[in-house]
C-alpha positions as CSV (number, residue, x, y, z in Angstrom):
1,M,144.7,98.6,138.0
2,T,144.3,99.7,134.2
3,Q,144.9,103.4,133.2
4,S,142.1,105.0,131.7
5,I,144.4,107.2,129.9
6,R,147.9,107.1,129.1
7,L,151.1,108.3,126.9
8,D,152.9,106.0,124.7
9,V,156.2,107.2,123.0
10,N,157.3,105.6,119.9
11,S,159.7,107.9,118.2
12,P,158.7,110.1,116.5
13,L,155.2,109.8,117.7
14,G,153.7,110.3,121.2
15,E,150.3,108.8,121.5
16,I,147.7,109.9,124.3
17,V,145.5,106.8,124.5
18,L,142.0,106.9,125.6
19,N,141.3,103.7,127.4
20,K,138.2,103.1,129.1
21,P,136.6,100.3,126.3
22,E,133.8,99.3,128.9
23,K,132.5,102.9,128.5
24,R,133.4,103.5,125.1
25,N,135.9,106.0,126.2
26,A,133.2,108.4,128.0
27,L,135.4,111.0,129.5
28,S,135.4,111.2,133.2
29,V,136.8,114.0,135.3
30,D,139.8,111.9,136.3
31,M,140.6,111.4,132.6
32,W,140.5,115.2,131.8
33,A,142.7,116.0,134.9
34,Q,145.5,113.8,133.8
35,I,145.7,115.3,130.2
36,P,147.9,118.5,130.9
37,Q,150.6,116.6,132.5
38,L,150.4,113.8,129.7
39,V,150.7,116.8,127.1
40,T,153.5,118.3,129.3
41,D,155.4,114.9,129.2
42,A,155.2,114.5,125.4
43,T,156.2,118.3,124.8
44,N,159.3,117.8,127.1
45,D,160.3,114.4,125.6
46,P,162.9,115.3,122.8
47,D,162.0,111.9,121.0
48,V,158.3,113.1,120.4
49,K,157.6,115.3,117.1
50,V,154.0,114.7,116.9
51,V,151.2,114.1,119.5
52,I,148.2,111.8,118.3
53,I,145.3,111.4,120.3
54,H,143.1,108.3,119.9
55,G,140.6,105.7,121.4
56,G,142.8,102.6,121.3
57,D,141.1,99.3,121.1
58,A,137.9,100.8,122.6
59,G,136.3,100.9,119.2
60,A,135.4,104.7,119.8
61,F,137.2,107.8,120.1
62,A,135.2,109.1,123.0
63,A,131.4,108.7,123.4
64,G,131.0,111.9,125.4
65,A,131.2,112.5,128.9
66,D,130.8,110.1,131.8
67,I,127.1,110.8,132.5
68,S,127.4,108.5,135.6
69,E,129.3,111.4,137.3
70,F,126.8,114.0,136.5
71,E,124.5,114.0,139.8
72,E,128.0,114.5,141.7
73,I,129.8,116.8,139.6
74,Y,126.9,119.3,138.7
75,A,125.2,119.1,142.1
76,T,126.1,122.7,142.8
77,R,127.2,125.6,140.8
78,E,130.7,125.3,142.8
79,S,131.2,121.6,141.9
80,A,130.0,122.4,138.3
81,K,132.5,125.2,138.0
82,A,135.4,123.0,139.3
83,S,134.6,120.2,136.8
84,G,134.4,122.7,134.1
85,D,137.7,124.2,135.0
86,T,139.5,120.9,134.9
87,I,137.9,120.0,131.6
88,A,139.0,123.6,130.1
89,A,142.4,123.2,131.4
90,A,142.8,119.8,129.6
91,L,141.5,121.3,126.2
92,D,143.8,124.5,126.9
93,A,146.9,122.3,127.4
94,V,146.1,120.4,124.2
95,E,145.4,123.3,122.2
96,A,148.6,125.3,123.5
97,C,151.1,122.1,123.0
98,P,153.9,123.7,120.8
99,K,154.0,120.4,118.9
100,P,151.7,119.2,116.2
101,T,148.8,117.2,117.6
102,L,146.4,115.1,115.6
103,A,143.2,113.3,116.7
104,A,142.7,109.8,115.2
105,I,139.0,109.0,115.3
106,E,137.4,105.5,115.0
107,G,133.6,105.0,116.0
108,A,131.7,107.4,118.5
109,C,133.1,110.9,118.6
110,V,130.4,112.8,120.6
111,G,130.3,115.7,123.1
112,G,133.5,115.9,124.8
113,G,135.1,113.8,122.3
114,V,134.4,116.5,119.7
115,S,135.9,119.0,122.2
116,L,138.9,116.9,122.5
117,A,139.3,116.4,118.9
118,M,138.9,120.1,118.1
119,A,141.4,121.1,120.6
120,C,144.0,119.2,118.2
121,D,145.4,120.9,115.1
122,L,144.4,118.2,112.7
123,R,141.8,115.5,112.6
124,V,141.8,111.9,110.9
125,A,138.6,110.0,111.0
126,S,137.6,106.7,109.5
127,A,134.5,106.1,107.5
128,G,131.6,104.8,109.7
129,S,132.7,107.3,112.5
130,K,129.9,109.2,113.9
131,F,130.1,112.8,115.4
132,G,127.7,114.8,117.3
133,V,127.5,117.7,119.9
134,T,124.6,117.3,122.3
135,P,124.5,119.6,125.1
136,G,121.1,120.9,123.6
137,K,119.7,117.4,124.5
138,L,120.8,117.8,128.1
139,G,119.6,121.3,128.7
140,L,123.1,122.8,128.7
141,V,125.1,125.2,126.7
142,Y,128.4,124.4,124.9
143,P,131.4,126.0,126.7
144,A,132.9,129.2,125.2
145,G,136.4,127.5,124.5
146,D,134.7,124.6,122.7
147,T,132.2,126.8,120.7
148,R,135.3,129.0,119.7
149,R,137.1,126.0,118.1
150,L,134.2,124.9,116.3
151,L,133.6,128.5,115.0
152,Q,137.1,128.9,113.8
153,A,136.9,125.2,112.1
154,I,133.6,125.1,110.5
155,G,131.9,128.7,110.8
156,P,128.8,130.0,112.2
157,G,126.3,128.3,110.3
158,A,127.6,124.6,110.6
159,T,128.3,125.4,114.5
160,K,124.4,126.5,114.9
161,D,123.5,123.5,112.8
162,I,125.2,121.1,114.9
163,L,124.5,122.8,118.3
164,F,121.0,123.7,117.6
165,T,120.0,120.0,116.8
166,G,122.2,117.8,118.7
167,R,122.2,115.4,115.9
168,I,124.4,112.5,115.1
169,F,126.1,112.7,111.7
170,P,128.3,110.8,109.8
171,A,132.0,111.0,109.0
172,E,131.6,112.0,105.2
173,E,129.4,114.9,106.5
174,A,132.0,115.9,109.2
175,K,134.8,116.0,106.2
176,S,132.6,118.1,104.0
177,M,132.0,120.9,106.8
178,K,135.5,120.7,107.7
179,L,135.2,119.2,111.1
180,I,137.8,116.7,110.1
181,D,140.6,117.1,108.0
182,R,141.1,113.7,106.2
183,L,138.8,110.5,105.8
184,S,140.3,107.2,105.7
185,A,138.8,103.7,105.3
186,K,137.1,102.0,108.0
187,G,139.6,101.0,110.5
188,E,142.1,102.9,109.3
189,A,142.0,106.3,111.2
190,L,144.9,105.4,113.4
191,S,147.3,104.1,110.5
192,E,146.6,107.2,108.3
193,A,146.9,109.5,111.3
194,R,150.6,108.0,111.9
195,S,151.4,108.0,108.3
196,F,150.3,111.8,108.4
197,A,152.4,112.4,111.5
198,E,155.5,110.8,110.1
199,Q,155.2,113.4,107.1
200,I,155.2,116.1,109.4
201,G,158.1,114.8,111.6
202,A,160.3,114.4,108.6
203,I,160.5,118.3,108.1
204,S,162.1,120.8,110.1
205,Q,160.5,120.8,113.7
206,W,161.5,124.4,114.0
207,S,159.6,125.2,111.1
208,T,156.5,123.2,112.2
209,R,156.4,125.0,115.5
210,A,157.0,128.2,114.4
211,T,154.2,127.7,111.7
212,K,151.8,126.7,114.6
213,S,152.9,129.7,116.5
214,M,152.2,132.0,113.5
215,I,148.8,130.8,112.8
216,K,147.7,131.0,116.3
217,G,149.1,134.8,116.5
218,L,147.1,135.6,113.2
219,Q,144.0,133.6,114.7
220,S,144.4,136.0,117.9
221,G,144.6,139.1,115.7
222,W,147.9,139.6,114.8
223,A,148.4,142.0,111.6
224,D,150.7,141.3,108.9
225,S,153.2,143.8,110.4
226,D,152.7,142.7,114.1
227,P,156.1,142.7,115.7
228,G,155.1,139.0,117.1
229,A,154.9,137.9,113.4
230,A,157.9,139.9,112.2
231,N,160.1,138.4,114.9
232,L,159.0,135.0,114.2
233,F,159.8,135.2,110.9
234,L,163.2,136.7,111.4
235,E,164.1,134.3,113.9
236,G,164.1,131.5,111.2
237,F,167.3,132.8,109.5
238,S,169.3,131.9,112.5
239,N,167.9,128.6,113.7
240,Q,170.0,125.5,113.3
241,D,167.6,123.5,110.8
242,F,167.9,126.8,108.6
243,K,172.0,126.7,108.6
244,D,171.9,123.2,107.2
245,G,168.5,123.3,105.3
246,Y,169.8,125.8,102.5
247,R,173.2,124.3,102.3
248,A,171.5,120.9,101.8
249,F,169.4,122.4,99.2
250,L,172.5,123.7,97.2
251,E,174.2,120.5,97.7
252,K,171.4,118.4,96.4
253,R,171.4,116.3,99.5
254,P,168.8,115.5,102.3
255,P,168.8,118.0,105.1
256,N,170.1,117.0,108.3
257,F,167.3,118.7,110.8
258,T,168.6,118.6,114.5
259,F,166.2,121.1,116.3
260,K,164.2,119.3,118.9
């Protein structure tokens, strides 16, 4: 049986691959349910420095939710809550991953596809890819966590624009509204994301993960003098990468970063 989602490891990258090409990677509940464990596996693998989520050979990142499940999973308030909790747990796992995460987007990135991409730290999309968040076309409201991630990335005006209209828009507009971070040539999103990830993987991974923690803390309300921020800063001076990093600078040689 073909896996609908899997983790491929090719150091320093761990790639979570959506693999339902017959439905353009429409996300089913069983796919969402597997994501937390895949993120855990990538987190625990010392060979993985950066996690990329992409749509494999499907020609789409994710064309939204698998609507064929709706009659069953949204039949009652209880079943709707259960499926919603499963999806939220998947997105929270991606967002909480201590390692940097990238979404590489080709083709359609709609609804749940946008939710998954926005849970990543950074997004690379190719020219020709299409975006949309369409709960308004189904008589639904976008969940709180998903809406929060949009607000943090693109602000209230753009968030209201795409949610109020449910319109489909091109990658160029997604880049201008800061929904994506890099725009590649058509068909080159994954290649660009891998190159991007290699750059991230080449620096101190202690620094990268500490920076991710610092940004998360500041977004959650840390003040400049917050103890959490101060402790994170001071921990840097005793970590193994710094001990070699500053010597390498003085000795004019490449550093040997060993933190995993």
